[in-house]
N, C-alpha and C positions, 0 to 999 in steps of 0.2 A: 504494500500500500504506500502510496506517495501523498496521501492526504495530509494537509498542513495541520489539521486538528481533528480530533475525534469527538463525536457527540457522546455525552455521558448521561445515562438515566440512573436514578436510584431504584431500589427494589419496588417502589410504588409507581414507577414509570414517570417520575417528575424529572424534568430536564434540569441538569446541573451545568456548571461551568465546563467548557470543553477541555480536553487534555491532549497530550502529544501521543502520536502513534506508539512511541517507545514505552510510555507509561501504561498505555492501554494494553499492549502485549504482555507486559509484566503482570498486570492485574488478572488477565486471562490465564496466564501460566500458573499463578498462585491461587486459582479458583476463587478469586474475590469478585469476579465478574463473568458474565456470559456474553457471547457474541450475539448481537441482534442482527447486524448486517455488515457486509464488507464494503458495500457501496450504497449510500455513504457509510463510512466506517462508524459504527455505533455499538456501544457496549452498555450492558445493564448491570449495575452493581448488585451484589447479593445481600446488601443491607440497606436499610432506610437512612437517609441523611436528614438531619434536622435543619431546615432552612430558616434563616432569620425572618422574623415577621416584617412585613412591609409597614413602614411608618404610616400611621393614619393621617389623612389630610386634615390639617387644622382649619376648622371653619371660622372665618372671620365675620363678626357680627355686621360689619358694614359692607360686605362684598356686594358689589353691584348697586349700592344705594347712594343717593345724593343727600348731603346734609348741609344745612345752613347754620353757620356758626356765628352767633352774636358775639361781637368783640368789643370789650370795654376799653382795652388799650393794647398796644403792641406787645409789651412784656408778657401780659397774661395770655396772649394768643400763642406764644411760642410752643409750649409743651402740648396744649390741646390740639393744635394743628398737626404736629408730628404724631401724636397718639391716635387721632382719628384716621389719619392716613395709614398707620400701621394696621388698624382694624379694617381696612379696605374701603373706607368711605371716600367718595369724591367730595372734597370739602370746598365750600364757597364761604367767604367771610361776609359779615353784614355789620355795617357801622351805623348805629343809632343810639346816641347817648345825650338826651336833652337835659340830663341832670348836671352835666359838666359846666362849671362856671369858674372864672369868667370866659369870655369868648376866646381870648388869646390862649388860654389853657386848653380849651376844646380843640383849637386849631393845631396847637403844638402836638397834642396826642394823635390827632388825625394824621398829621404829616409824618409822624414817626411810624404809624401803621402803613401809610403809603409806601415808605421805604422798605419796611419789613415784607409786605406783600409782594413787592417787586423782587426782593432778594430770594424768596422761597417759591415764587411762581403761584401765589395764592390768588385766584380770581375773587373780586370783591364786588359787593353791591353797596353803594353809598347812599345814605339818606341825606339829600342835599340841604334840607332846611334845618336851621338851628332853632329848636323848639323849647328853649329854656323857659320862656314865659308859661308854656303849658305845664311844665314841671312845677314851677313856683306856685301856680294857681292850684295844682292838684295837692300839694303838700301843705298849703296854708292851713294853720290850725293843727297840723300833725308833724311839727318840725322835730320832735324828739327822735333820737336815734332808735331805730327799730320800726317806729310808726312810719316815718318817711321812707325807710328802706323798703317796706312792703309795697308802698305805692310806686316807688322807683322801679323795683323789680317787675312789677306788673306792667308798667308802661312799656318797658323795653322788651319784655317777653311777648306781650300781646302784639307789638309791632313786628317782632321777628316771626311769630307764628303766622301773621297775616302775609308777610312777604314769602314765607316758605310755602304757604298754600298757593299763592298766586304764581309762584315759580315752579310749581309741581315738584317740590323737594319731598323726599321720603321722610325726613325728620329734621328737627332743629335742636340746638343746644346753645350753651353760653359759656364764655370764658369766666364768668363770675364764679363758676364752680371750682376754680383753682385757688381762690383766695381764702386764707384762713380767717380773714376779717369779715367775710360775708356769711350770712345765714344760709348754709347749704340746704338744710332741710326745707326752709321756706322757699328757696329758689326752686327746688324740686316740686314742691306742692303747687306753686303757681304755674310752673312750666307744664306740668301734667294737666292742670285744669284748663289752661288756655289751649293746649294741644287737643284735648277732647272736644272743646268748642269748635275748633277749626278743622277737625278731622285729619290731623297730621300727628306723627309720633314726636314725643319729647324724649331725646336720648339723654339719660342720666349716667354719668360716671364720676367717681370721686377723683377729679383731676388734682386734688391736693397732694397726692403722692408725687407729683411732678414739680412741687414748689421749688426745690433746690435746683432742679434742671432749668426751671424758668430763669433763675438768677444767672446761671451759666450762659444760657442762650441770649439773655438780655445784653450781657457784656460782649458776647461774640458778635452780635449784630449792631452793637453800639446804639441801643434804643434808649429813648428818653424815659427816665424813671420818675414818675410823679410822686409827690409826697403826701397826697391825700386822696380819698376815694374819688371825689369828683365834684360834689355839690358844694355850695357855699357854706352849708352847715358843717360838712365834714372838714372843710378847710378851717373853719372857726374852731372846731373841736381839736383839730390837730395842733393849733398854735395857741389856743386860749381856752382850754377845756373847762377850767374852773369857772370862767365868766359865763359861758353858754349854759353850763349845768345849772347855775344859779338863776339865770334868766328864764329858762324853760321849765324849771321845777314848779 
């Protein structure tokens, strides 16, 4: 035989890796195999070979699905964007933050997100209008931390759910879920509520596990890091907490 390789079967007839004619002849001579055919040269071993199990295909929750990611700022987008892509989602960002005050702070955060989105190839939907007056009217009389946050979360998530539905996205979520300073349970509650109203899925994941990665990526992309949540009240609390607590108590 001048065959370059020999087909090898185990005792159950399963095809194994081929071998050389020399090794095949030796196995036949030692009665460790039987000849199946000379052409093509094929032998069958006298024993069963344990084959390694084929690795199961890992199902990714976002495979084939489009998700709209509400983005509060560029640093908080870094880990969630990577994570959602790892899960197979086709990610589009959405900018809508009427709570951010003043205007120049809003623009500085938006411009930082523009640069980040370009750097990582993230398609974006931009809400062009600055709707800070709507936010201030909505929280009037509810300025305390927690009360105003519930209203703020709802404003942004309702708008995201609306845009997700209009754009035929499969789901939506928010970068607010990465911050240890935000009420994650409340965000989830409101997200699922508005999702049910709009007939679209709210995707919840505890992005907080990526908080340290957020810091690393923020430095990598040289992103603007803000010093307060966004609204005028959070700025006040950040720099003069004792005063605002006394005023709103």
